[in-house]
Every structure is written in structure tokens, then in C-alpha cells.
C-alpha positions in Angstrom: 47.0 141.5 91.9 50.5 142.8 91.9 51.7 144.8 94.9 52.5 148.4 94.2 56.2 149.4 94.5 56.9 151.8 97.3 59.7 153.9 95.8 59.0 157.2 94.0 60.5 156.4 90.6 59.1 152.9 90.6 55.6 154.3 91.3 56.1 156.8 88.5 57.1 154.1 86.0 54.3 151.8 87.3 51.9 154.7 86.5 53.1 155.7 83.1 53.7 152.3 81.5 50.0 151.4 81.1 49.4 154.8 79.4 52.2 154.2 77.0 51.0 150.6 76.3 47.4 151.7 75.6 48.7 154.6 73.4 50.9 152.1 71.5 48.0 149.7 71.0 45.8 152.6 69.8 48.4 153.9 67.4 48.9 150.3 66.0 45.2 149.8 65.4 44.8 153.2 63.7 47.8 152.6 61.6 46.4 149.2 60.5 43.0 150.7 59.6 44.6 153.5 57.6 46.9 151.1 55.7 43.9 148.8 55.0 41.9 151.7 53.7 44.7 152.9 51.4 45.2 149.3 50.1 41.5 148.8 49.4 41.2 152.1 47.6 44.2 151.2 45.4 42.7 147.7 44.6 39.3 149.3 43.9 40.8 151.8 41.5 42.7 149.1 39.7 39.5 147.0 39.3 37.6 150.0 38.2 40.2 150.8 35.5 40.1 147.2 34.3 36.3 147.3 34.1 36.3 150.7 32.3 38.8 149.3 29.8 36.6 146.2 29.2 33.6 148.4 28.6 35.6 150.6 26.2 35.3 153.7 28.3 37.9 156.4 28.7 40.2 156.1 31.7 39.1 158.1 34.7 41.0 161.4 35.0 42.0 163.3 38.2 39.6 166.2 37.3 36.6 163.9 37.1 37.3 162.3 40.5 37.6 165.6 42.5 34.3 167.3 43.4 
């Protein structure tokens, strides 16, 4: 285990750095999840449009998707 620094500012930095690192990791994970969700929705919409076109159905409109 690392020895704790004895000076005031060193202790302050030693205390805040883990919080910043955990926050950064949390932000990165959430950002990755949100981007993956956005991408999967975009791909799903594209596939759905292709399938609707193959079946001869009208394209999905904005009004029919909102409920």
C-alpha cells in the first residue's frame, strides 16, 4: 500500500484524484451506452425501412411513431 503524503495540498490531491477517476470512468461508460443505443436504433430503423419497402408497405412517418 502506498504511504499517505503528509503535506496539506498533497493530501487534498490524494483525496480528490480517485473521485475524479471514478467519475471519469462512470462518464465514459454512460457515454458508450448512450452512443451504442443511438447507433442500434439507427440501424434498426434502417432495417425496418428496408423490410417495409420489400413488403410494399408505406414508409413509417413521424406521426405514426409518436404515441
